[in-house]
N, C-alpha and C positions, 0 to 999 in steps of 0.2 A: 504494500500500500504506500503510495507516494502523495506528497502535497499536490503535485500536478494533477493526479487522478481525481483528488477531491475537488480541485478547482474546476475540472472538466465536469464532474458530477453536478456541482452547484450551478454551472452555466446551463446544463441541459434542463435542470429543474426550473431555473429562472425563465428560460426561453420556451419550455414545454415542447421542445422539438430538437431532434438531433441535427437537422439541416440548419436551423437558425443558430444553434449553439456552435456548430462547426464554423459558420461564417463569422460569428462574434469572436471566436478564438483564433481565427485565421489558420485552421487546420482542415485537412480533408475529413469527410464524414467517415470513411473506413478507419482512419487513424483514431478518430474520436471514439468510435464504437469499440475498437480494440482496447483502448484504455479503460473504458467503462466495464467491459467484460473482465479485464484483469482485476479491476477494483472489486467487482462482484465475486470473483473467484477467491480473492483474499479475505473477504468478509464472510464467505460461505453461503451466499444466496443472492437472489435477484433483488436489486434496489429499485429498478425502474421497470414498469410494465409497458412494453411497446404496443401502441394502439394504432388503428388506421389513421387517426388524426392526432398525432402528437404522442406524448408519454405521460404517465402519472406514477406517483410513488407507490411502491408496495408497502405493506406494513413494516417490513425490515427497512425499507428506504426512509419511511417517516421517522423511525427510531434513530437512523443513522444521520439524518439531515442536520439537527442542531449541533451535533458533535463535529461534523464536517465544517459547518459554518464557523464554529468557535476556533477550530484548528487553523483554518485559512486566515481568519481575521487576526488571530494571535500571531501568526507568522508575519502578517503585514505590519502589525503593531511592533513586533520585535525589530523589523527592519527600520521603521521610523525611529524607534528608541535608540537604536545603534547609531543612526545618522545624527540624532540630536546629541548623543553623548560625545560624538566626535566633533561637534560644533558645526555640522553641516546646516546651512541655512535653506537649502532646497527642500522640496517635498511637501507633505501635507500634514495637517493636524486636524483630526476629526473631533468635533465638539457635539455632544448631545445635550439637549436642554428641554425643559418644559416650554410649551408654546408661549405662555405669559412671560417667562424670562427672556425667551428669544426675541420677542417683539418689544419688550419694555426696557431691557437692560443691555442686551448684547450688541445692538447696533453701535452704541458709543464705545464699547469695549473693542469690537472688531475694528472700528475706525482708528483707534489708538494703536492697536496691534499692527495694522498695515503700515502705519507711519514709521514704526520701529523695526518691523520684521517683514519687509516687502517681499522677501524671497520664500516665505512660508505661506502656502495656500491653506485657508481655513474651510472646512466642509462642515456644515451645520445639519444636524439631525434633530427634528422637532417632534415632541410627543405630547399628548394631551393630558396624561396622568402620571403621577409618580410611580405607580406600579409598572406601567409599560416602560417608562424611562429606565428604571432599575433593571428590568428584565432584559432590555436590549443592550444595555451596557455590560451586563453579565455575560451576554452572548458575544461580546467583542465588537459591537458595532462602532464604538467610538473610543478615542484615547482618554477623553475626559468628559464628565457630565456635570451640569450645573442645575441644582435644584435643592429642595429641602433635604435635611439629613436622611439618608436612606436607612431602612430598617434591615437588621440582620446582615449588614455589609461586612465582609471580611477584608476588603482592600483598604486603600488610602482614602481618608475623608478629611478635608480641610475647610474650616469655617471661613467664609469670605464676606459675610455681611448679614443683614437682616431686612426683611420686607414687612410692610404694614398692609394688611388687608383692610380696605376702606369701602365706604358706600358711595354710590353715584346716584344723584337725583337731578332733575331738570332745574333750570334757573327760576322757574315760576312755582316751584314747590314751596309749601309753607315752612319747610325746614331750611330753605336756601340761605337764610341770614345767620345760620349757626355753623359752628365748626365741629361740634361733637353731638352725639346723641346716644341715649341708652337704648339697648336693643328692645326692651319691653315696650317702649313708646311706639314701636312699629308693628305691633301685633295685628293691627287691622289693615296693613298695607299689602298690596300685591308685589310679587318679586319676579325679577327676570333671572332665571337659573341657567347655568352653563354645564354642559356635559363634562367639562374639565374640572369641575368642583372637586376638591380633595375629599378623601374619606377619613373621618375621625372616629375611632372606636367603633368601627363597623357601620357608621352612618355617613351620609353626605354631610359636608361641613355645616351648611346652613341649617339642615334638619337638626343636627346635634346642637349647634349654638342656640337656635331659637328654642329648642326643647329645654335647654338650661335656663332660658328666660321665661319659661312657662307657657309657650304657645307653639303651634305648628305653622310654618310659613305657607302662605297661600300663593301658589305659583301661577303667574299670568302667562308665561311663555318659557319654553326651553330653547336654548341655542347650542350651537356646536362650539363656538369660540368665545373667549372672554371679551375680546374687542367688540364683537357683535352685541353681547349682553350690555356693555357700557353704552353703545350707541342707542340701544332700545331704551335704556334708562334715561338717557339725555332727552329722548323724545316723549317721555312721560308714560311709557308702558308699565313701568314698575321700578322698584329699587333693585340695583345690581351690586354685587360685591366683586371686587377686583383688587389686585395689588396696586398700590399707589403709583408705582413706576409705569404700569401699563397705561393708566389714564394720562399721566403727564408726558410720558415719553413716546407713546405710540398712537393713542386714540385722539389726543388733542384736548384743548381746554374748552370743551363745549358743554360742560356740566359742572355741578357743584359737588365737591368731595367732602364727605363727613367721616370723621373718625368715630369709632365705637368706644364707649366707656364701659369697662376698661378696654384698652386698645387691643386689636387682634394683630399679633405679630408672630412671625415664624422665621427661623434661621435659614440662610442660604448657604450651601456648601458646594464645593467642587469635589467630586469623588471619582475614583478610577480603580481598575483591577490591580494595578501595580503602582508603586511610588513614582510620581512624575519626575522626569529628568529632562535636562536640556531645554528645548523649546516648550515642552509641556509644562515644566516647572516655571518657565518664564511667563507662560499664560496664566498660571495660577497666581503668580505674584502680581500680575496686572489686575486680575479680578480682585485681589485683596486691596489693591490701591484704589480702584475705581468704584466698586460697589458700595462701600460704606457711605460715601458722599452722595452717590447717585440715588440710593434708596432711602436716604434720610428724609424726614418730614420737611416740606418746603412751604408750609402755610397754605391757606385756602387759595383756590384757583380763581382767576378773574376772567371775565369775558373779553374777547378781542373786539373792541369797539370799531376799529378801522379796517377790519378784514371782511 
């Protein structure tokens, strides 16, 4: 069994076709088929079922797939880590992040990075929930991940800042003249919910938080993305929750932001399967420098009168 054979196997799975996989790999189809058969012989059974229109995984292939993915990605990470340790500026750095962090924080971080490391290309992988983020990083998708502290993580975890979860309401809301609100005051209000809402103690965050305040939230609409939820709130559909940096940095100042008393805050970390070195360590240092100032409270937002 070789790394090349596993790369060939993954390409066939991705393309669902030996013909398309051979084209993507720039090899002949007989050569590709030979390598797949050699791989199947080494594992002791068929990994792919050849069909009239494409291929599909056998039960053995489904069991083999995640391990092959991890092996190939680990080899790619090892190559990048070796280049980084040698001071090589070329190559790539794969960053995984929650969608909210990606749109609210990372644009500023990436801009600073490219001013100081123009030879290192950044590849961003975005995920909607912390569970999927941790699962994908564990499978070797990225070199580093940015998000809340992961659970049951055995690799490297470095605190890089803190984010506040705030409420968004329109400018004509009766709460618009305030900067803080107690959650119990909102028991009769509709909410704009997001599929990316984190889970706390087995419940979606807002269900858990409102339950602590003695009521169940009344959901007006569900959205897929945090930024959409904030836009809905700005239009008066209902109250939305979001990290403050998403509203200020990505969505724009078209709504009023309220802090909850006591404040909703959670740590942000960068985590990885192995200890960051070279350019990966430099990226962690940049996050530690940028995030504390970027995610700090900046006071109430004002409407743009001339835009």
